[in-house]
C-alpha positions as CSV (number, residue, x, y, z in Angstrom):
1,M,-157.3,-33.0,-91.3
2,E,-160.0,-35.2,-92.8
3,A,-161.7,-38.0,-90.9
4,N,-160.3,-40.9,-93.1
5,Q,-156.8,-39.9,-92.1
6,S,-157.3,-39.9,-88.3
7,S,-156.2,-43.5,-87.9
8,E,-152.7,-42.8,-89.2
9,K,-149.7,-42.5,-86.8
10,P,-148.6,-39.0,-86.0
11,S,-145.0,-39.8,-86.9
12,S,-146.0,-40.4,-90.5
13,N,-147.9,-37.1,-90.9
14,V,-145.9,-33.9,-90.8
15,D,-149.0,-31.7,-90.5
16,T,-149.8,-33.1,-87.1
17,A,-146.4,-31.9,-85.8
18,I,-147.3,-28.3,-86.5
19,P,-149.0,-26.6,-83.6
20,D,-152.5,-25.3,-84.1
21,T,-151.4,-21.8,-83.3
22,I,-149.3,-21.7,-86.5
23,H,-152.4,-22.5,-88.6
24,E,-154.1,-19.5,-87.0
25,H,-151.5,-17.2,-88.5
26,Y,-150.7,-18.8,-91.9
27,K,-152.9,-20.3,-94.5
28,P,-151.9,-22.0,-97.8
29,T,-152.6,-19.9,-100.9
30,D,-151.8,-22.6,-103.6
31,A,-155.1,-23.4,-105.1
32,S,-153.7,-26.6,-106.7
33,I,-153.6,-28.4,-103.4
34,S,-156.2,-31.1,-103.2
35,P,-158.7,-31.2,-100.4
36,S,-157.8,-34.9,-100.0
37,P,-154.1,-35.0,-100.7
38,S,-152.0,-38.1,-100.9
39,R,-149.3,-38.8,-98.2
40,S,-146.5,-37.3,-100.4
41,D,-148.6,-34.3,-101.2
42,K,-149.1,-33.5,-97.5
43,R,-145.6,-32.1,-97.4
44,R,-146.3,-29.5,-100.1
45,H,-147.6,-26.2,-99.0
46,G,-148.4,-23.0,-100.9
47,A,-146.7,-19.7,-100.3
48,P,-147.5,-18.7,-96.7
49,E,-149.6,-15.6,-96.5
50,V,-149.5,-13.3,-93.4
51,V,-152.9,-12.7,-91.9
52,A,-153.9,-10.8,-88.9
53,T,-153.7,-12.2,-85.4
54,D,-156.5,-12.0,-82.9
55,N,-155.2,-8.6,-81.6
56,G,-155.3,-7.1,-85.1
57,E,-151.5,-6.9,-85.5
58,D,-149.4,-8.3,-88.3
59,S,-147.2,-11.2,-87.2
60,N,-144.5,-10.1,-89.6
61,P,-142.1,-7.4,-88.1
62,T,-140.9,-6.5,-91.6
63,Q,-144.4,-5.3,-92.4
64,D,-144.2,-3.0,-89.4
65,N,-141.1,-1.4,-90.7
66,S,-142.6,-0.9,-94.1
67,N,-145.8,0.7,-92.5
68,F,-143.7,3.1,-90.5
69,L,-141.7,4.2,-93.5
70,Q,-145.0,4.9,-95.3
71,Q,-146.1,6.9,-92.3
72,L,-142.8,8.7,-92.5
73,K,-143.5,9.6,-96.1
74,A,-147.2,10.4,-95.5
75,K,-148.4,13.8,-96.5
76,R,-150.2,16.2,-94.2
77,G,-153.9,16.5,-94.2
78,D,-155.5,14.2,-91.7
79,W,-156.8,16.2,-88.8
80,F,-155.4,15.7,-85.2
81,T,-153.2,12.7,-86.3
82,Y,-150.1,14.1,-84.6
83,I,-152.0,15.7,-81.7
84,K,-153.1,12.2,-80.6
85,T,-149.5,11.0,-80.2
86,K,-147.3,11.1,-77.2
87,D,-144.7,13.0,-79.1
88,F,-147.1,16.0,-79.3
89,L,-147.4,16.1,-75.5
90,L,-143.6,15.8,-75.2
91,V,-142.9,18.8,-77.5
92,L,-145.6,20.8,-75.8
93,L,-144.2,20.1,-72.4
94,L,-140.6,20.7,-73.6
95,G,-141.6,24.0,-75.1
96,Q,-143.1,25.2,-71.8
97,I,-140.0,24.0,-69.8
98,L,-137.8,26.1,-72.1
99,S,-140.2,29.0,-71.7
100,L,-139.9,28.7,-67.9
101,C,-136.1,28.6,-68.3
102,I,-136.2,31.9,-70.2
103,T,-138.4,33.4,-67.5
104,S,-136.1,32.2,-64.7
105,T,-133.0,33.6,-66.4
106,N,-134.8,37.0,-66.9
107,T,-135.7,36.9,-63.2
108,F,-132.1,36.3,-62.1
109,S,-131.0,39.1,-64.4
110,S,-133.5,41.4,-62.8
111,L,-132.2,40.4,-59.3
112,L,-128.6,41.0,-60.4
113,A,-129.5,44.4,-61.7
114,A,-131.4,45.2,-58.5
115,A,-128.3,44.2,-56.5
116,G,-126.1,46.6,-58.5
117,T,-124.5,44.0,-60.8
118,S,-125.3,44.6,-64.5
119,I,-122.9,42.6,-66.7
120,P,-125.0,41.2,-69.5
121,A,-122.1,39.9,-71.6
122,F,-120.0,38.6,-68.7
123,Q,-122.8,36.8,-66.9
124,T,-123.5,34.6,-70.0
125,F,-119.8,33.7,-70.2
126,F,-120.1,31.2,-67.3
127,N,-122.9,29.4,-69.2
128,Y,-120.6,28.8,-72.2
129,V,-117.8,27.7,-69.9
130,L,-120.1,25.1,-68.2
131,L,-121.5,23.9,-71.5
132,N,-117.9,23.6,-72.9
133,I,-116.8,21.5,-69.9
134,I,-119.7,19.1,-70.3
135,Y,-120.1,18.7,-74.1
136,T,-116.6,19.3,-75.4
137,S,-115.5,16.6,-72.9
138,L,-118.2,14.3,-74.3
139,T,-117.0,15.0,-77.8
140,L,-113.4,14.3,-76.9
141,Y,-114.5,11.0,-75.3
142,H,-116.4,9.9,-78.4
143,Y,-114.0,11.3,-81.1
144,G,-110.6,11.4,-79.4
145,F,-108.3,14.4,-79.6
146,K,-107.1,13.8,-83.1
147,R,-110.6,13.6,-84.6
148,W,-111.8,16.5,-82.5
149,T,-108.9,18.6,-84.0
150,K,-109.9,17.6,-87.5
151,L,-113.5,18.7,-86.6
152,L,-112.2,22.1,-85.7
153,L,-110.2,22.5,-88.9
154,K,-112.9,21.1,-91.2
155,D,-116.2,22.3,-89.7
156,G,-115.1,24.8,-87.1
157,W,-116.1,27.8,-89.3
158,R,-119.7,26.6,-89.3
159,Y,-119.8,26.4,-85.5
160,F,-118.0,29.7,-85.2
161,I,-120.8,31.4,-87.2
162,L,-123.5,29.7,-85.1
163,A,-121.7,30.8,-81.9
164,F,-121.3,34.4,-83.2
165,L,-125.0,34.6,-84.1
166,D,-126.0,33.2,-80.7
167,V,-123.7,35.5,-78.7
168,E,-124.7,38.6,-80.6
169,G,-128.4,37.8,-80.4
170,N,-128.1,37.7,-76.6
171,Y,-126.0,40.8,-76.5
172,F,-128.1,43.1,-78.7
173,T,-131.4,42.0,-77.1
174,V,-130.2,42.8,-73.6
175,L,-128.6,46.1,-74.9
176,A,-131.9,47.1,-76.5
177,Y,-133.7,47.3,-73.1
178,R,-131.2,50.0,-72.0
179,Y,-132.4,52.4,-74.7
180,T,-136.0,51.6,-75.6
181,T,-139.2,50.6,-73.7
182,I,-139.9,47.0,-72.8
183,L,-143.1,47.1,-74.9
184,S,-141.3,48.3,-78.0
185,A,-138.5,45.7,-77.6
186,Q,-140.9,42.8,-77.1
187,L,-143.0,43.8,-80.1
188,I,-139.8,43.9,-82.3
189,N,-138.8,40.4,-81.0
190,F,-141.7,39.0,-83.1
191,W,-139.3,39.6,-86.0
192,A,-137.4,36.5,-84.9
193,I,-140.5,34.4,-85.7
194,V,-140.7,36.0,-89.2
195,M,-137.0,35.4,-89.8
196,V,-137.3,31.7,-88.8
197,V,-140.3,31.1,-91.2
198,L,-138.6,33.0,-94.1
199,I,-135.2,31.3,-93.8
200,S,-136.8,27.9,-93.4
201,L,-138.9,28.5,-96.5
202,V,-136.1,29.7,-98.7
203,F,-133.1,27.7,-97.6
204,L,-134.4,24.6,-96.0
205,K,-137.4,24.1,-98.4
206,V,-139.8,23.8,-95.5
207,R,-143.4,24.1,-96.7
208,Y,-145.8,25.2,-93.9
209,H,-149.4,24.2,-93.9
210,L,-152.2,26.8,-93.6
211,T,-153.0,25.6,-90.1
212,Q,-149.3,26.2,-89.1
213,Y,-149.6,29.8,-90.3
214,A,-152.9,30.1,-88.4
215,G,-151.3,28.6,-85.3
216,I,-148.4,31.2,-85.4
217,L,-150.9,34.0,-85.8
218,I,-153.0,32.8,-82.9
219,C,-149.9,32.6,-80.7
220,V,-148.8,36.1,-81.7
221,G,-152.4,37.3,-80.9
222,G,-152.1,35.8,-77.5
223,M,-148.8,37.5,-76.9
224,G,-150.4,40.8,-78.1
225,L,-152.9,40.4,-75.3
226,L,-150.1,40.0,-72.8
227,L,-148.4,43.2,-74.1
228,A,-151.7,45.1,-74.1
229,S,-152.4,44.1,-70.5
230,D,-148.9,45.3,-69.5
231,H,-149.5,48.6,-71.3
232,I,-152.9,49.1,-69.6
233,T,-151.4,48.5,-66.2
234,G,-148.3,50.7,-67.0
235,T,-145.8,47.9,-66.4
236,N,-144.4,47.7,-69.9
237,G,-143.8,51.2,-70.9
238,G,-141.5,53.8,-69.3
239,H,-139.1,56.3,-70.6
240,A,-136.9,55.5,-73.6
241,P,-133.5,57.2,-73.4
242,N,-133.0,56.6,-77.1
243,Q,-136.0,54.9,-78.8
244,L,-134.6,54.6,-82.3
245,K,-131.2,53.2,-81.1
246,G,-132.9,50.7,-78.8
247,D,-135.4,49.6,-81.5
248,L,-132.5,49.0,-84.0
249,F,-130.7,47.0,-81.4
250,A,-133.8,44.9,-80.7
251,L,-134.3,44.4,-84.5
252,L,-130.7,43.3,-84.8
253,G,-130.9,40.9,-81.9
254,A,-134.1,39.3,-83.2
255,T,-132.5,38.9,-86.6
256,F,-129.5,37.1,-85.0
257,Y,-131.8,34.9,-83.0
258,G,-133.9,33.9,-86.0
259,I,-130.9,32.9,-88.1
260,S,-129.2,31.1,-85.3
261,N,-132.3,29.0,-84.4
262,V,-132.7,27.8,-88.0
263,F,-129.0,27.1,-88.4
264,E,-128.9,25.1,-85.2
265,E,-131.9,23.1,-86.2
266,F,-130.1,22.2,-89.5
267,L,-126.9,21.2,-87.7
268,V,-128.5,19.0,-85.0
269,S,-130.4,17.2,-87.6
270,K,-127.1,16.1,-89.2
271,R,-124.7,15.9,-86.3
272,P,-124.7,14.5,-82.8
273,L,-126.0,16.8,-80.0
274,Y,-122.8,16.6,-78.0
275,E,-120.8,17.8,-81.0
276,V,-123.1,20.8,-81.9
277,I,-123.5,22.0,-78.3
278,G,-119.9,21.4,-77.5
279,Q,-118.7,23.4,-80.5
280,L,-121.3,26.2,-79.9
281,A,-120.0,26.4,-76.3
282,F,-116.3,26.3,-77.3
283,W,-116.5,29.1,-79.9
284,G,-119.2,31.0,-77.8
285,M,-116.8,31.0,-74.8
286,L,-114.1,32.6,-76.9
287,I,-116.3,35.2,-78.6
288,N,-118.3,36.1,-75.5
289,G,-115.2,36.2,-73.3
290,T,-113.5,38.6,-75.7
291,Q,-116.7,40.8,-76.0
292,A,-117.1,40.9,-72.2
293,G,-113.5,41.9,-71.7
294,I,-114.0,44.8,-74.1
295,F,-117.5,46.1,-73.2
296,D,-118.1,45.0,-69.6
297,R,-114.8,46.1,-67.9
298,A,-116.3,49.2,-66.4
299,S,-119.5,47.4,-65.3
300,F,-117.4,44.6,-63.8
301,R,-115.3,46.9,-61.7
302,S,-118.3,48.8,-60.3
303,A,-120.5,45.7,-59.8
304,T,-121.5,44.5,-56.3
305,W,-120.0,41.1,-55.3
306,D,-121.4,39.2,-52.4
307,S,-123.0,35.8,-51.6
308,A,-126.4,36.9,-53.0
309,V,-124.9,37.9,-56.3
310,G,-122.9,34.7,-56.4
311,G,-126.2,32.7,-55.9
312,Y,-128.0,34.7,-58.6
313,L,-125.1,34.0,-61.1
314,T,-125.1,30.3,-60.2
315,G,-128.8,30.0,-60.7
316,Y,-128.7,31.9,-64.0
317,T,-125.8,29.7,-65.3
318,L,-127.4,26.4,-64.3
319,I,-130.8,27.2,-65.8
320,L,-129.3,28.7,-69.0
321,T,-127.2,25.5,-69.4
322,L,-130.4,23.4,-69.1
323,F,-132.0,25.7,-71.8
324,Y,-129.1,25.1,-74.2
325,T,-129.3,21.4,-73.5
326,L,-133.0,21.0,-74.2
327,A,-133.4,23.4,-77.1
328,P,-131.7,21.2,-79.7
329,L,-134.1,18.3,-78.7
330,L,-137.0,20.5,-79.5
331,F,-135.4,21.5,-82.8
332,R,-135.3,17.8,-83.7
333,L,-138.7,16.8,-82.4
334,A,-140.4,19.9,-83.8
335,S,-138.8,23.0,-85.5
336,A,-137.3,26.4,-84.9
337,A,-140.7,28.0,-85.6
338,F,-142.4,25.9,-82.9
339,F,-139.5,26.7,-80.6
340,N,-140.1,30.4,-81.0
341,I,-143.9,30.5,-80.6
342,S,-143.5,28.2,-77.5
343,L,-141.4,30.8,-75.8
344,L,-144.2,33.4,-76.2
345,T,-145.7,32.1,-72.9
346,A,-142.6,33.3,-71.0
347,N,-144.3,36.6,-70.1
348,F,-147.1,34.7,-68.4
349,W,-144.7,32.5,-66.4
350,G,-142.8,35.7,-65.6
351,V,-145.8,37.2,-63.9
352,I,-146.5,33.9,-62.0
353,I,-142.9,34.0,-60.7
354,G,-143.2,37.8,-60.1
355,I,-146.2,37.3,-57.8
356,Q,-143.9,35.5,-55.4
357,V,-140.6,37.3,-56.0
358,F,-141.6,40.9,-56.9
359,H,-145.2,40.9,-55.5
360,L,-146.8,41.6,-58.9
361,H,-150.5,41.3,-59.6
362,V,-152.0,39.3,-62.5
363,H,-154.3,41.2,-64.9
364,W,-157.4,39.3,-66.0
365,M,-156.1,39.2,-69.6
366,Y,-153.0,37.1,-68.7
367,P,-154.7,33.7,-68.3
368,V,-156.8,34.4,-71.4
369,A,-153.6,35.1,-73.4
370,F,-151.9,32.0,-72.0
371,V,-154.8,29.8,-73.1
372,L,-154.9,31.5,-76.5
373,I,-151.1,30.8,-77.0
374,L,-151.5,27.1,-76.0
375,F,-154.5,26.8,-78.4
376,G,-152.3,28.3,-81.2
377,L,-149.6,25.6,-80.4
378,L,-152.4,23.0,-80.9
379,V,-153.6,24.5,-84.1
380,Y,-150.0,24.6,-85.4
381,F,-149.8,20.7,-85.4
382,M,-153.5,20.1,-86.3
383,T,-152.8,18.6,-89.7
384,E,-149.4,17.2,-89.2
385,S,-148.7,13.5,-90.0
386,V,-147.9,11.0,-87.2
387,V,-144.2,12.0,-87.2
388,G,-144.9,15.7,-87.0
389,E,-142.0,18.0,-87.8
390,A,-139.4,15.4,-86.8
391,K,-139.2,14.5,-90.5
392,K,-137.0,17.2,-92.0
393,P,-137.4,17.9,-95.7
394,W,-133.7,18.4,-96.3
395,L,-132.7,15.0,-95.1
396,G,-134.4,12.8,-97.8
397,E,-137.6,10.8,-97.9
398,N,-136.3,8.3,-95.3
399,Q,-134.1,10.8,-93.5
400,E,-131.1,8.9,-94.8
401,Q,-129.0,12.1,-94.8
402,G,-129.6,12.8,-91.2
403,V,-128.1,11.6,-87.9
404,S,-129.6,8.7,-86.0
405,G,-130.1,10.4,-82.6
406,I,-132.5,11.2,-79.8
407,G,-135.7,12.8,-81.2
408,T,-135.0,12.2,-84.9
409,A,-137.4,10.5,-87.2
410,R,-134.5,8.3,-88.5
411,R,-134.0,6.9,-85.0
412,R,-137.6,5.9,-84.9
413,V,-137.2,4.0,-88.2
414,E,-134.1,2.2,-87.1
415,A,-135.7,1.3,-83.7
416,R,-138.1,-0.8,-85.7
417,G,-135.3,-2.5,-87.5
418,G,-135.5,-0.5,-90.7
419,A,-132.4,0.5,-92.7
420,V,-132.3,3.9,-94.2
421,G,-128.7,4.5,-95.3
422,E,-125.3,5.1,-93.8
423,G,-125.9,8.5,-92.2
424,T,-123.5,10.1,-89.8
425,P,-120.8,7.6,-88.5
426,G,-120.6,7.1,-84.8
427,A,-123.7,9.3,-84.1
428,G,-126.0,6.6,-82.8
429,L,-126.1,7.8,-79.2
430,V,-127.3,11.4,-79.5
């Protein structure tokens, strides 16, 4: 205020009632305001303009929402943008936890076989039962029995296909190891990565950046070192009872895996996690139970049953249930492609566990291969935007066609108060 007005009473001057801190954030933009206004003009202000505060942040939360939506729409190209975020560390850690889960289930399967219990279809049945108890119960709690029944009638066929692909992927991959060498089966499993990329390109309209292709190739190269070291030490070969038959089973299993991973990524981006996992478990339990009853009857009768086998089955079931719970989160935060290349470190973790359990020795190429795979995972995200692969191209510019759930880009928008559309009703929790 000017000096010639300082003698006036505060009650007659509205400007004096406004704290000084407000003036730090807003300034009048109406150029017609006189530097020496009359008393009546003092009540006229120009349109307020938002300016930066001392900490460099906008004082208008609406602007924050707009900025994040722009980040959501941002194109790739800036180097290391996503790698600098906490989300990158989360997906990297989540991928390695899943890799450890795979290694642990393989270890329990080896212990079961060593104990004289080889029931590949039946041992997975308990996993589907436990998942069904947890997630179908959650679905019934959220939907009610009537709505759950409508879900079965309307969308049950989709989840039946997903469950069939998942069950058969597991079955044929395990079956392949009976007829071909471990080296041959693991090499063919790379086909799952190829399937994921091809299906995502054609059906989901995903467009991978050059650095993502480079990251995949680097990860595959790291896995190649692991397989080479196993071949050199003679731990990945062996006699193949029927090489052609085993290789065809491995190829079929990898194909089922690739399709199921992409299909599940699509479903969890549009529906709640408890619905997808619950339906996968419900139909998987029926399909796997039927298959086990047909093909595992002889193995079941001749199997060894004691407390040790019971412990192995319990450990296998609990870890596989954790795997099926966390995998959809990685599909939301990243993609089916990143999921598959993350699992390539399973061989390394398998040797680390094998040192203690089976008294194996680590070849010098193993740590080199592990670092190479991790470097490939970093390269994969090198030019991703701040939201990474959480933004799905089939859900719209603002992800308005997707579910608002844990790990989704849409949840991040709405957490900032943004409105992006109706989405999936009642899906806000997961």
